[in-house]
DSSP file (Angstrom, degrees, kcal/mol; ACC not computed):
  #  RESIDUE AA STRUCTURE BP1 BP2  ACC     N-H-->O    O-->H-N    N-H-->O    O-->H-N    TCO  KAPPA ALPHA  PHI   PSI    X-CA   Y-CA   Z-CA
    1    1 A M              0   0    0      0, 0.0     5,-0.0     0, 0.0     2,-0.0   0.000 360.0 360.0 360.0 138.0  -46.9  149.9  -93.0
    2    2 A H     >  -     0   0    0      1,-0.1     4,-2.3     4,-0.1     3,-0.3  -0.333 360.0-122.3 -61.0 140.4  -47.3  153.5  -91.7
    3    3 A R  H  > S+     0   0    0      1,-0.2     4,-2.6     2,-0.2     5,-0.2   0.874 107.4  48.3 -57.1 -45.6  -43.9  155.3  -91.8
    4    4 A K  H  > S+     0   0    0      1,-0.2     4,-2.1     2,-0.2    -1,-0.2   0.859 112.4  49.3 -69.8 -31.1  -43.7  156.3  -88.1
    5    5 A W  H  > S+     0   0    0     -3,-0.3     4,-2.4     2,-0.2    -1,-0.2   0.875 110.7  50.8 -71.3 -36.0  -44.5  152.7  -87.0
    6    6 A Y  H  X S+     0   0    0     -4,-2.3     4,-2.5     2,-0.2    -2,-0.2   0.934 110.4  49.2 -63.4 -45.5  -41.9  151.4  -89.4
    7    7 A R  H  X S+     0   0    0     -4,-2.6     4,-2.6     1,-0.2     5,-0.2   0.906 111.0  50.5 -59.7 -42.5  -39.3  153.8  -88.0
    8    8 A A  H  X S+     0   0    0     -4,-2.1     4,-2.6     1,-0.2     5,-0.2   0.923 110.7  48.5 -62.7 -44.1  -40.2  152.7  -84.4
    9    9 A A  H  X S+     0   0    0     -4,-2.4     4,-2.5     1,-0.2    -2,-0.2   0.903 112.6  48.1 -64.3 -41.4  -39.8  149.0  -85.3
   10   10 A V  H  X S+     0   0    0     -4,-2.5     4,-2.4     2,-0.2    -2,-0.2   0.927 113.3  47.1 -65.3 -45.2  -36.5  149.6  -87.0
   11   11 A M  H  X S+     0   0    0     -4,-2.6     4,-2.3     2,-0.2    -2,-0.2   0.907 113.8  47.9 -64.7 -41.2  -35.1  151.7  -84.0
   12   12 A L  H  X S+     0   0    0     -4,-2.6     4,-2.5    -5,-0.2     5,-0.2   0.928 112.2  48.7 -65.6 -44.4  -36.4  149.1  -81.5
   13   13 A A  H  X S+     0   0    0     -4,-2.5     4,-2.3     1,-0.2    -2,-0.2   0.908 111.8  49.5 -62.4 -41.4  -34.9  146.2  -83.4
   14   14 A A  H  X S+     0   0    0     -4,-2.4     4,-2.4     1,-0.2     5,-0.2   0.907 110.8  50.5 -63.6 -41.1  -31.6  148.0  -83.7
   15   15 A G  H  X S+     0   0    0     -4,-2.3     4,-2.1   111,-1.0    -2,-0.2   0.906 112.2  45.9 -64.2 -41.8  -31.5  148.8  -80.0
   16   16 A L  H  < S+     0   0    0     -4,-2.5    -1,-0.2   110,-0.2    -2,-0.2   0.874 114.5  48.4 -69.3 -36.2  -32.2  145.2  -79.1
   17   17 A A  H  < S+     0   0    0     -4,-2.3    -2,-0.2    -5,-0.2    -1,-0.2   0.874 116.6  41.2 -71.7 -36.5  -29.6  143.9  -81.5
   18   18 A C  H >< S-     0   0    0     -4,-2.4     3,-0.5    -5,-0.2     4,-0.4   0.842  85.7-177.8 -82.7 -33.8  -26.9  146.3  -80.4
   19   19 A G  G ><  -     0   0    0     -4,-2.1     3,-1.6    -5,-0.2     4,-0.1  -0.132  59.9 -38.4  60.8-165.9  -27.4  146.2  -76.6
   20   20 A A  G >  S+     0   0    0      1,-0.3     3,-1.5     2,-0.2    -1,-0.2   0.764 132.6  69.6 -64.5 -26.1  -25.3  148.4  -74.4
   21   21 A A  G <  S+     0   0    0     -3,-0.5    -1,-0.3     1,-0.3    -2,-0.2   0.700  89.2  65.2 -67.3 -17.2  -22.2  147.8  -76.5
   22   22 A G  G <  S+     0   0    0     -3,-1.6    -1,-0.3    -4,-0.4    -2,-0.2   0.460  74.5 114.8 -85.5  -0.1  -23.7  149.8  -79.3
   23   23 A W    <   -     0   0    0     -3,-1.5   101,-0.2     1,-0.1   102,-0.1  -0.456  53.7-156.8 -72.8 140.7  -23.6  153.1  -77.4
   24   24 A A  S    S+     0   0    0     99,-0.6     2,-0.4    -2,-0.1   100,-0.2   0.755  81.9  63.0 -83.9 -27.6  -21.4  155.9  -78.7
   25   25 A V        -     0   0    0     98,-0.6     6,-0.1    99,-0.0    -2,-0.1  -0.836  69.9-172.5-100.8 137.2  -21.3  157.5  -75.2
   26   26 A E    >   -     0   0    0     -2,-0.4     3,-2.2     4,-0.1   114,-0.3  -0.903  37.0 -83.4-124.1 152.3  -19.8  155.6  -72.4
   27   27 A P  T 3  S+     0   0    0      0, 0.0   114,-0.2     0, 0.0   107,-0.1  -0.278 116.7  29.6 -53.6 137.3  -19.7  156.3  -68.7
   28   28 A G  T 3  S+     0   0    0    112,-3.4   113,-0.1     1,-0.4     3,-0.0   0.134  95.8 110.9  96.7 -19.0  -16.8  158.7  -67.9
   29   29 A Q  S <  S-     0   0    0     -3,-2.2   111,-3.4   111,-0.1    -1,-0.4  -0.560  79.9 -98.3 -84.8 151.3  -16.9  160.4  -71.3
   30   30 A P  B     -A  139   0A   0      0, 0.0   109,-0.3     0, 0.0    -4,-0.1  -0.467  44.4-109.3 -63.2 139.1  -18.0  164.0  -71.7
   31   31 A A        -     0   0    0    107,-2.9    92,-0.1    -2,-0.1     2,-0.0  -0.529  40.6-100.7 -68.8 134.1  -21.6  164.2  -72.8
   32   32 A P        -     0   0    0      0, 0.0    -1,-0.1     0, 0.0    13,-0.1  -0.338  41.5-118.7 -57.6 132.1  -21.8  165.4  -76.4
   33   33 A A        +     0   0    0     12,-0.1     2,-0.3    -3,-0.1    11,-0.0  -0.348  40.9 166.6 -70.5 150.8  -22.7  169.1  -76.5
   34   34 A F        -     0   0    0     -2,-0.1    11,-2.2     2,-0.0    12,-0.4  -0.985  28.7-153.6-159.0 159.4  -25.9  170.2  -78.2
   35   35 A E  E     +B   44   0B   0     -2,-0.3     9,-0.2     9,-0.2    84,-0.0  -0.984  26.2 169.6-135.0 126.1  -28.3  173.2  -78.6
   36   36 A L  E     -B   43   0B   0      7,-2.4     7,-3.8    -2,-0.4     2,-0.2  -0.951  39.4-101.3-134.4 152.2  -31.9  172.5  -79.5
   37   37 A P        -     0   0    0      0, 0.0    76,-2.9     0, 0.0     2,-0.3  -0.506  49.3-176.8 -68.4 143.8  -35.1  174.5  -79.6
   38   38 A G  B >   -C  112   0C   0      3,-0.3     3,-1.4    74,-0.3    74,-0.2  -0.828  43.6 -97.1-137.4 176.0  -37.2  173.9  -76.5
   39   39 A T  T 3  S+     0   0    0     72,-2.4    73,-0.1     1,-0.3    71,-0.0   0.736 126.2  39.0 -66.4 -22.7  -40.5  174.8  -74.9
   40   40 A K  T 3  S-     0   0    0      1,-0.6    -1,-0.3    71,-0.4    72,-0.1  -0.081 130.3 -80.0-117.1  32.4  -38.8  177.5  -72.9
   41   41 A G  S <  S-     0   0    0     -3,-1.4    -1,-0.6     2,-0.1    -3,-0.3  -0.474  87.6  -9.4  98.0-174.3  -36.4  178.7  -75.6
   42   42 A P        -     0   0    0      0, 0.0     2,-0.6     0, 0.0    70,-0.0  -0.283  61.4-145.9 -60.6 138.6  -33.1  177.3  -76.8
   43   43 A L  E     -B   36   0B   0     -7,-3.8    -7,-2.4    67,-0.0     2,-0.6  -0.940  15.3-174.3-108.5 119.0  -31.8  174.5  -74.7
   44   44 A V  E >   -B   35   0B   0     -2,-0.6     3,-1.2    -9,-0.2     4,-0.4  -0.958  16.7-153.1-115.1 115.5  -28.0  174.4  -74.5
   45   45 A L  G >  S+     0   0    0    -11,-2.2     3,-2.3    -2,-0.6     4,-0.2   0.888  93.6  60.6 -56.3 -41.5  -26.6  171.4  -72.6
   46   46 A Q  G >  S+     0   0    0    -12,-0.4     3,-1.4     1,-0.3    -1,-0.3   0.795  95.3  62.6 -59.5 -28.2  -23.4  173.3  -71.6
   47   47 A K  G <  S+     0   0    0     -3,-1.2    -1,-0.3     1,-0.3    -2,-0.2   0.625  96.7  60.0 -72.0 -11.5  -25.5  175.8  -69.7
   48   48 A L  G X  S+     0   0    0     -3,-2.3     3,-2.3    -4,-0.4    -1,-0.3   0.411  73.3 129.1 -94.6   1.0  -26.7  173.0  -67.4
   49   49 A K  T <   +     0   0    0     -3,-1.4    88,-0.2     1,-0.3    87,-0.1  -0.328  66.3  40.9 -58.0 137.2  -23.2  172.2  -66.2
   50   50 A G  T 3  S+     0   0    0     86,-2.0     2,-0.3     1,-0.5    -1,-0.3   0.179 104.2  86.4 102.1 -14.2  -23.2  172.1  -62.4
   51   51 A K  S <  S-     0   0    0     -3,-2.3     2,-0.5    85,-0.2    -1,-0.5  -0.824  84.5-115.4-110.6 155.3  -26.6  170.2  -62.5
   52   52 A V  E     -d   84   0C   0     31,-2.3    33,-2.9    -2,-0.3     2,-0.5  -0.817  37.5-155.1 -84.7 127.3  -27.2  166.5  -62.8
   53   53 A V  E     -dE  85 134C   0     81,-2.5    81,-3.3    -2,-0.5     2,-0.8  -0.921  17.3-162.7-113.6 127.4  -29.0  166.0  -66.1
   54   54 A Y  E     -dE  86 133C   0     31,-1.9    33,-2.5    -2,-0.5     2,-0.6  -0.912  18.9-163.4-103.8 102.2  -31.3  163.1  -66.9
   55   55 A L  E     -dE  87 132C   0     77,-2.9    77,-2.5    -2,-0.8     2,-0.5  -0.793   6.9-171.9 -94.2 117.1  -31.5  163.3  -70.7
   56   56 A D  E     -dE  88 131C   0     31,-3.2    33,-3.6    -2,-0.6     2,-0.5  -0.945  12.6-154.2-118.1 122.9  -34.4  161.3  -72.0
   57   57 A F  E     +dE  89 130C   0     73,-3.3    73,-1.4    -2,-0.5     2,-0.3  -0.838  31.4 157.8 -95.0 127.7  -34.9  160.6  -75.8
   58   58 A W  E     -d   90   0C   0     31,-2.4    33,-2.3    -2,-0.5     2,-0.3  -0.918  26.7-159.1-146.3 166.6  -38.6  160.0  -76.6
   59   59 A A    >   -     0   0    0     -2,-0.3     3,-1.6    31,-0.2     6,-0.2  -0.975  34.3-112.1-147.4 158.8  -41.2  160.1  -79.4
   60   60 A S  T 3  S+     0   0    0     -2,-0.3     6,-0.1     1,-0.3    -1,-0.0   0.775 114.4  55.2 -64.0 -27.8  -45.0  160.2  -79.5
   61   61 A W  T 3  S+     0   0    0    -57,-0.1     2,-0.7     4,-0.0    -1,-0.3   0.451  82.3 107.6 -85.9   0.4  -45.3  156.7  -80.8
   62   62 A C    <>  -     0   0    0     -3,-1.6     4,-0.9     1,-0.2     3,-0.3  -0.708  52.0-164.6 -87.9 111.8  -43.3  155.2  -78.0
   63   63 A G  H >> S+     0   0    0     -2,-0.7     3,-1.1     1,-0.2     4,-0.8   0.935  89.3  50.6 -60.4 -50.6  -45.5  153.2  -75.5
   64   64 A P  H 3> S+     0   0    0      0, 0.0     4,-1.8     0, 0.0     3,-0.2   0.766 100.2  66.7 -61.9 -22.7  -43.0  153.0  -72.7
   65   65 A C  H 3> S+     0   0    0     -3,-0.3     4,-1.8     1,-0.2    -2,-0.2   0.879  94.9  56.9 -64.3 -35.8  -42.5  156.8  -73.0
   66   66 A R  H << S+     0   0    0     -3,-1.1    -1,-0.2    -4,-0.9    -3,-0.1   0.838 110.0  45.5 -62.3 -31.8  -46.1  157.3  -71.8
   67   67 A Q  H  X S+     0   0    0     -4,-0.8     4,-0.8    -3,-0.2    -1,-0.2   0.812 110.7  52.9 -79.5 -31.3  -45.1  155.3  -68.7
   68   68 A S  H  X S+     0   0    0     -4,-1.8     4,-2.8     1,-0.2     5,-0.2   0.799  94.1  70.3 -77.5 -28.1  -41.8  157.1  -68.1
   69   69 A F  H  X S+     0   0    0     -4,-1.8     4,-2.7     1,-0.2    39,-0.2   0.918  97.5  48.1 -61.2 -47.0  -43.2  160.7  -68.2
   70   70 A P  H  > S+     0   0    0      0, 0.0     4,-2.1     0, 0.0    -1,-0.2   0.910 114.0  49.0 -59.9 -38.5  -45.1  160.5  -64.8
   71   71 A W  H  X S+     0   0    0     -4,-0.8     4,-2.6     2,-0.2    -2,-0.2   0.923 111.4  48.5 -65.0 -43.9  -41.9  159.0  -63.2
   72   72 A M  H  X S+     0   0    0     -4,-2.8     4,-2.6     2,-0.2    -1,-0.2   0.889 109.7  52.8 -65.0 -37.7  -39.8  161.8  -64.7
   73   73 A N  H  X S+     0   0    0     -4,-2.7     4,-2.3    -5,-0.2    -1,-0.2   0.926 110.9  47.9 -59.0 -44.0  -42.3  164.4  -63.5
   74   74 A E  H  X S+     0   0    0     -4,-2.1     4,-2.5    -5,-0.2    -2,-0.2   0.912 111.8  48.8 -63.1 -44.0  -42.0  162.8  -60.0
   75   75 A M  H  X S+     0   0    0     -4,-2.6     4,-2.9     2,-0.2     5,-0.4   0.899 110.9  50.5 -65.1 -40.6  -38.1  162.8  -60.1
   76   76 A Q  H  X S+     0   0    0     -4,-2.6     4,-1.9     1,-0.2    -1,-0.2   0.925 114.1  44.5 -63.3 -44.1  -38.0  166.5  -61.3
   77   77 A A  H  < S+     0   0    0     -4,-2.3    -2,-0.2    -5,-0.2    -1,-0.2   0.905 119.4  42.1 -65.8 -41.1  -40.3  167.5  -58.4
   78   78 A K  H  < S+     0   0    0     -4,-2.5    -2,-0.2    -5,-0.2    -1,-0.2   0.890 130.8  20.7 -74.7 -41.6  -38.5  165.4  -55.8
   79   79 A Y  H ><>S+     0   0    0     -4,-2.9     5,-1.7    -5,-0.2     3,-1.3   0.502  95.2  92.3-112.6  -7.2  -34.9  166.1  -56.8
   80   80 A G  G ><5S+     0   0    0     -4,-1.9     3,-1.8    -5,-0.4    -3,-0.1   0.911  86.7  54.7 -54.0 -45.1  -35.0  169.4  -58.8
   81   81 A P  G 3 5S+     0   0    0      0, 0.0    -1,-0.3     0, 0.0    -2,-0.1   0.724 106.3  53.8 -63.3 -18.3  -34.4  171.4  -55.7
   82   82 A R  G < 5S-     0   0    0     -3,-1.3    -2,-0.2     2,-0.1    -3,-0.1   0.429 134.6 -82.7 -95.0  -0.2  -31.2  169.3  -55.1
   83   83 A G  T < 5S+     0   0    0     -3,-1.8   -31,-2.3    -4,-0.4     2,-0.4   0.567  81.0 138.9 114.7  10.7  -29.8  170.0  -58.6
   84   84 A L  E   < -d   52   0C   0     -5,-1.7     2,-0.5   -33,-0.2    -1,-0.3  -0.717  27.2-172.2 -88.1 136.5  -31.5  167.6  -61.0
   85   85 A Q  E     -d   53   0C   0    -33,-2.9   -31,-1.9    -2,-0.4     2,-0.4  -0.953   8.6-157.1-127.3 113.4  -32.6  168.7  -64.4
   86   86 A I  E     -d   54   0C   0     -2,-0.5    24,-1.3   -33,-0.2     2,-0.4  -0.734  11.2-171.6 -84.7 134.1  -34.7  166.3  -66.5
   87   87 A V  E     -df  55 110C   0    -33,-2.5   -31,-3.2    -2,-0.4     2,-0.6  -0.980   8.4-159.8-129.9 118.2  -34.6  167.1  -70.2
   88   88 A G  E     -df  56 111C   0     22,-2.9    24,-2.9    -2,-0.4     2,-0.7  -0.878   6.0-158.7 -97.5 121.4  -36.8  165.2  -72.6
   89   89 A V  E     -df  57 112C   0    -33,-3.6   -31,-2.4    -2,-0.6     2,-0.3  -0.886  10.3-149.6-103.6 111.2  -35.6  165.3  -76.2
   90   90 A N  E     -df  58 113C   0     22,-3.1    24,-3.0    -2,-0.7   -31,-0.2  -0.625  13.5-171.8 -83.1 135.8  -38.4  164.7  -78.6
   91   91 A L        +     0   0    0    -33,-2.3   -32,-0.2    -2,-0.3    -1,-0.1   0.207  37.5 131.3-112.6  13.2  -37.5  163.0  -81.9
   92   92 A D        -     0   0    0    -34,-0.2    25,-0.1     1,-0.1    22,-0.1  -0.434  54.6-142.1 -66.5 140.3  -40.8  163.2  -83.8
   93   93 A A  S    S+     0   0    0      1,-0.1     2,-0.5    -2,-0.1    -1,-0.1   0.817  90.6  53.3 -70.3 -30.9  -40.5  164.6  -87.3
   94   94 A K  S >> S-     0   0    0      1,-0.1     4,-1.1    21,-0.0     3,-1.0  -0.928  73.1-149.4-111.5 125.7  -43.7  166.6  -86.9
   95   95 A A  H 3> S+     0   0    0     -2,-0.5     4,-2.6     1,-0.3     5,-0.2   0.816  96.3  65.5 -59.7 -32.0  -44.1  168.9  -83.9
   96   96 A T  H 3> S+     0   0    0      1,-0.2     4,-2.1     2,-0.2    -1,-0.3   0.842  97.3  55.0 -63.5 -31.5  -47.9  168.3  -83.9
   97   97 A D  H <> S+     0   0    0     -3,-1.0     4,-1.9     2,-0.2    -1,-0.2   0.922 110.6  44.9 -65.3 -43.0  -47.3  164.6  -83.0
   98   98 A A  H  X S+     0   0    0     -4,-1.1     4,-2.8     1,-0.2    -2,-0.2   0.906 111.3  53.5 -65.5 -41.8  -45.2  165.7  -79.9
   99   99 A E  H  X S+     0   0    0     -4,-2.6     4,-1.6     1,-0.2    -2,-0.2   0.890 108.1  49.8 -62.1 -40.4  -47.8  168.4  -79.0
  100  100 A K  H  X S+     0   0    0     -4,-2.1     4,-1.5     2,-0.2    -1,-0.2   0.923 111.8  48.8 -63.8 -44.0  -50.6  165.7  -79.0
  101  101 A F  H  X S+     0   0    0     -4,-1.9     4,-3.1     1,-0.2     3,-0.4   0.943 111.7  48.7 -58.9 -49.2  -48.5  163.5  -76.8
  102  102 A L  H  < S+     0   0    0     -4,-2.8    -1,-0.2     1,-0.2    -2,-0.2   0.764 105.5  58.1 -67.4 -25.6  -47.8  166.3  -74.4
  103  103 A A  H  < S+     0   0    0     -4,-1.6    -1,-0.2    -5,-0.2    -2,-0.2   0.870 116.5  35.2 -68.6 -35.4  -51.4  167.3  -74.2
  104  104 A D  H  < S+     0   0    0     -4,-1.5    -2,-0.2    -3,-0.4    -1,-0.2   0.843 133.2  27.3 -83.0 -37.4  -52.2  163.7  -73.0
  105  105 A V  S  < S-     0   0    0     -4,-3.1    -1,-0.2    -5,-0.2    -2,-0.1  -0.771  86.5-153.2-129.3  82.9  -49.0  163.2  -70.9
  106  106 A P        -     0   0    0      0, 0.0     2,-0.5     0, 0.0   -33,-0.1  -0.206   6.6-136.4 -63.2 148.4  -47.8  166.6  -69.7
  107  107 A A        -     0   0    0     -5,-0.1     4,-0.1     2,-0.1   -38,-0.0  -0.916  13.6-169.7-105.2 126.0  -44.1  167.1  -69.0
  108  108 A Q  S    S+     0   0    0     -2,-0.5     2,-0.3   -39,-0.2   -22,-0.1  -0.196  72.7  62.9-104.6  39.4  -43.2  169.0  -65.8
  109  109 A F  S    S-     0   0    0    -24,-0.1     2,-0.2   -33,-0.0   -22,-0.1  -0.873 103.2 -61.8-148.3 175.3  -39.6  169.2  -67.0
  110  110 A T  E     - f   0  87C   0    -24,-1.3   -22,-2.9    -2,-0.3     2,-0.4  -0.438  46.9-163.4 -70.5 134.5  -37.7  170.8  -69.9
  111  111 A V  E     - f   0  88C   0    -24,-0.2   -72,-2.4    -2,-0.2   -71,-0.4  -0.979   7.4-177.0-121.0 132.4  -38.6  169.5  -73.3
  112  112 A A  E     -Cf  38  89C   0    -24,-2.9   -22,-3.1    -2,-0.4     2,-0.4  -0.850  18.9-129.3-123.0 161.3  -36.5  170.1  -76.4
  113  113 A Y  E     + f   0  90C   0    -76,-2.9   -22,-0.2    -2,-0.3     3,-0.1  -0.945  25.6 169.7-122.1 130.9  -37.1  169.1  -80.0
  114  114 A D    >   +     0   0    0    -24,-3.0     3,-1.5    -2,-0.4     6,-0.2  -0.593   9.2 166.7-133.2  68.9  -34.7  167.3  -82.4
  115  115 A P  T 3  S+     0   0    0      0, 0.0    -1,-0.1     0, 0.0   -24,-0.1   0.738  78.8  48.8 -63.3 -23.1  -36.9  166.5  -85.4
  116  116 A K  T 3  S-     0   0    0     -3,-0.1   -23,-0.1   -24,-0.0   -25,-0.1   0.578 106.3-127.4 -90.5 -10.4  -34.0  165.5  -87.6
  117  117 A G    <>  +     0   0    0     -3,-1.5     4,-2.1   -27,-0.2     5,-0.2   0.665  62.8 138.9  77.0  16.3  -32.5  163.2  -84.9
  118  118 A D  H  > S+     0   0    0      1,-0.2     4,-2.0     2,-0.2     5,-0.1   0.917  73.3  45.2 -61.6 -44.3  -29.0  164.8  -85.0
  119  119 A T  H  > S+     0   0    0      1,-0.2     4,-1.8     2,-0.2    -1,-0.2   0.912 111.0  53.4 -67.0 -41.6  -28.6  164.7  -81.2
  120  120 A A  H  4>S+     0   0    0      1,-0.2     5,-2.7     2,-0.2     4,-0.3   0.883 109.1  50.0 -60.2 -38.0  -29.9  161.2  -81.0
  121  121 A R  H ><5S+     0   0    0     -4,-2.1     3,-0.9     3,-0.2    -1,-0.2   0.900 107.3  53.4 -66.5 -40.3  -27.3  160.2  -83.6
  122  122 A R  H 3<5S+     0   0    0     -4,-2.0    -1,-0.2     1,-0.3    -2,-0.2   0.835 115.3  40.8 -63.9 -31.1  -24.5  161.9  -81.6
  123  123 A Y  T 3<5S-     0   0    0     -4,-1.8   -99,-0.6    -5,-0.1   -98,-0.6   0.439 110.4-127.4 -93.2  -1.3  -25.6  159.9  -78.6
  124  124 A A  T < 5 -     0   0    0     -3,-0.9     2,-0.3    -4,-0.3    -3,-0.2   0.904  34.7-170.2  54.9  47.3  -26.1  156.7  -80.8
  125  125 A I      < +     0   0    0     -5,-2.7    -1,-0.2     1,-0.1     3,-0.1  -0.525  13.8 179.2 -71.0 130.4  -29.6  156.2  -79.5
  126  126 A K        +     0   0    0     -2,-0.3  -111,-1.0     1,-0.2     2,-0.3   0.593  59.4   6.2-110.3 -16.3  -30.9  152.8  -80.6
  127  127 A G  S    S-     0   0    0   -112,-0.2    -1,-0.2  -113,-0.2   -70,-0.1  -0.953  84.7 -64.1-159.1 172.7  -34.4  152.6  -79.1
  128  128 A M  S    S+     0   0    0     -2,-0.3    19,-0.2  -120,-0.2   -70,-0.1  -0.955 103.3  21.3-129.3 145.5  -37.0  154.6  -77.2
  129  129 A P  S    S+     0   0    0      0, 0.0    17,-3.5     0, 0.0     2,-0.4   0.698  78.4 165.8 -73.1 158.2  -37.1  155.7  -74.6
  130  130 A S  E     -EG  57 145C   0    -73,-1.4   -73,-3.3    15,-0.3     2,-0.3  -0.993  14.6-161.8-133.2 142.5  -33.3  155.9  -73.9
  131  131 A S  E     -EG  56 144C   0     13,-3.3    13,-2.9    -2,-0.4     2,-0.4  -0.926  12.0-162.3-129.2 152.2  -31.8  157.9  -71.2
  132  132 A V  E     -EG  55 143C   0    -77,-2.5   -77,-2.9    -2,-0.3     2,-0.6  -0.989  13.0-149.9-131.1 120.4  -28.3  159.3  -70.4
  133  133 A L  E     -EG  54 142C   0      9,-3.0     8,-3.6    -2,-0.4     9,-1.4  -0.829  17.2-166.5 -93.0 122.7  -27.5  160.4  -66.8
  134  134 A I  E     -EG  53 140C   0    -81,-3.3   -81,-2.5    -2,-0.6     6,-0.2  -0.933  13.1-131.7-115.8 128.9  -25.0  163.2  -66.9
  135  135 A G    >   -     0   0    0      4,-3.0     3,-2.4    -2,-0.5   -85,-0.2  -0.203  31.7-100.0 -73.0 167.5  -23.1  164.3  -63.8
  136  136 A A  T 3  S+     0   0    0     26,-0.3   -86,-2.0     1,-0.3   -85,-0.2   0.720 123.7  62.3 -59.8 -21.7  -22.7  167.9  -62.6
  137  137 A D  T 3  S-     0   0    0      2,-0.2    -1,-0.3   -88,-0.2     3,-0.1   0.438 119.8-109.2 -83.9  -0.6  -19.2  167.7  -64.2
  138  138 A G  S <  S+     0   0    0     -3,-2.4  -107,-2.9     1,-0.3     2,-0.3   0.537  77.9 127.5  86.0   6.8  -20.7  167.2  -67.7
  139  139 A K  B     -A   30   0A   0   -109,-0.3    -4,-3.0     1,-0.1    -1,-0.3  -0.745  66.5-104.7-100.7 147.8  -19.6  163.5  -67.9
  140  140 A V  E     +G  134   0C   0   -111,-3.4  -112,-3.4  -114,-0.3    -6,-0.2  -0.469  35.9 174.5 -68.1 131.7  -21.8  160.6  -68.7
  141  141 A I  E     +     0   0C   0     -8,-3.6     2,-0.3     1,-0.4    -7,-0.2   0.777  64.9   1.6-102.1 -43.8  -22.6  158.4  -65.6
  142  142 A K  E     -G  133   0C   0     -9,-1.4    -9,-3.0  -116,-0.1     2,-0.4  -0.999  52.0-157.2-151.6 143.0  -25.1  155.9  -67.0
  143  143 A V  E     +G  132   0C   0     -2,-0.3     2,-0.4   -11,-0.2   -11,-0.2  -0.988  21.5 179.0-121.5 134.0  -26.8  155.0  -70.3
  144  144 A H  E     -G  131   0C   0    -13,-2.9   -13,-3.3    -2,-0.4     2,-0.4  -0.998  16.6-154.0-141.5 136.7  -30.1  153.2  -70.2
  145  145 A A  E     +G  130   0C   0     -2,-0.4   -15,-0.3   -15,-0.2   -17,-0.1  -0.902  60.3   3.3-110.2 139.7  -32.5  151.9  -72.9
  146  146 A G        -     0   0    0    -17,-3.5     2,-0.3    -2,-0.4   -15,-0.1  -0.127  68.2-112.2  85.9 177.3  -36.2  151.3  -72.3
  147  147 A F        +     0   0    0    -19,-0.2     2,-0.3   -17,-0.1   -80,-0.1  -0.859  34.4 167.7-155.2 118.0  -38.4  152.0  -69.3
  148  148 A R    >>  -     0   0    0     -2,-0.3     3,-2.0     1,-0.1     4,-0.5  -0.950  44.1-116.6-130.9 152.7  -40.0  149.3  -67.2
  149  149 A E  G >4 S+     0   0    0     -2,-0.3     3,-1.2     1,-0.3     4,-0.4   0.868 114.1  56.5 -53.1 -42.0  -41.7  149.5  -63.8
  150  150 A D  G 34 S+     0   0    0      1,-0.2    -1,-0.3     2,-0.1     4,-0.3   0.522 103.1  56.1 -74.7  -2.9  -39.1  147.2  -62.2
  151  151 A E  G <> S+     0   0    0     -3,-2.0     4,-2.3     2,-0.1    -1,-0.2   0.534  79.9  90.7-100.7  -9.4  -36.3  149.6  -63.2
  152  152 A R  H <X S+     0   0    0     -3,-1.2     4,-2.5    -4,-0.5     5,-0.2   0.898  86.0  49.0 -55.7 -46.6  -37.7  152.7  -61.6
  153  153 A R  H  > S+     0   0    0     -4,-0.4     4,-2.7     1,-0.2    -1,-0.2   0.915 111.5  48.4 -63.3 -44.4  -35.9  152.1  -58.2
  154  154 A A  H  > S+     0   0    0     -4,-0.3     4,-1.9     2,-0.2    -1,-0.2   0.886 112.2  49.6 -64.7 -38.3  -32.5  151.5  -59.8
  155  155 A L  H  X S+     0   0    0     -4,-2.3     4,-1.9     2,-0.2    -2,-0.2   0.918 112.4  47.4 -66.1 -42.9  -32.8  154.6  -62.0
  156  156 A E  H  X S+     0   0    0     -4,-2.5     4,-2.7    -5,-0.2    -2,-0.2   0.912 109.6  53.7 -64.1 -41.5  -33.8  156.7  -59.0
  157  157 A D  H  X S+     0   0    0     -4,-2.7     4,-2.5     1,-0.2    -1,-0.2   0.887 107.1  51.7 -59.5 -38.7  -30.9  155.3  -57.0
  158  158 A A  H  X S+     0   0    0     -4,-1.9     4,-2.2     2,-0.2    -1,-0.2   0.887 110.1  49.1 -65.5 -38.8  -28.5  156.3  -59.9
  159  159 A I  H  X S+     0   0    0     -4,-1.9     4,-2.4     2,-0.2    -2,-0.2   0.939 111.5  48.7 -63.9 -47.5  -29.9  159.9  -59.7
  160  160 A V  H  X S+     0   0    0     -4,-2.7     4,-1.3     1,-0.2    -2,-0.2   0.911 111.7  49.4 -59.6 -44.0  -29.5  160.1  -56.0
  161  161 A A  H  X S+     0   0    0     -4,-2.5     4,-0.6     1,-0.2     3,-0.2   0.901 110.7  50.4 -63.3 -40.9  -25.9  158.8  -56.2
  162  162 A A  H >< S+     0   0    0     -4,-2.2     3,-0.9     1,-0.2   -26,-0.3   0.896 108.7  51.7 -64.9 -39.5  -25.1  161.4  -58.9
  163  163 A L  H 3< S+     0   0    0     -4,-2.4    -1,-0.2     1,-0.2    -2,-0.2   0.777 106.0  56.0 -67.4 -25.2  -26.6  164.2  -56.8
  164  164 A A  H 3< S+     0   0    0     -4,-1.3    -1,-0.2    -3,-0.2    -2,-0.2   0.615  85.0 102.3 -82.4 -13.4  -24.4  163.1  -53.9
  165  165 A Q    <<        0   0    0     -3,-0.9   -29,-0.1    -4,-0.6    -3,-0.0  -0.480 360.0 360.0 -73.4 141.7  -21.1  163.4  -55.9
  166  166 A P              0   0    0      0, 0.0    -1,-0.1     0, 0.0    -3,-0.1   0.501 360.0 360.0 -68.4 360.0  -19.1  166.5  -55.3
């Protein structure tokens, strides 16, 4: 079996087996700090304090990630002026895999790279895509695994509610 497909299968199986109880970050906790290289220079999570951050972990081999990118582009355009910052953290070991994905499915939001998966481990990411909604105060509001069409409204509602918090 090809290595990246094996990795995808293992991560997905782990995510399904652990469910929400397997997350290391819980709502109300401070989001783990990180600094990663990004498409627009270094991305430092602490510098985004004061914004609502939708942190999305993705990889080029992830089918649902292809579906989530247009939605995240829409959310960034719609709510960016109100203080939302979408950050996609790519977990591909090879940058060329991420570049090919982004050529097909462009990101109109910030993209950072974590080829060793250190940030994903700190957030205990079990499957892809996985997202963490972080409030303007730097605390985790919501952790979510996967992306399905029928979840779009609830995810958007969570973003709107986070933006409404003082």
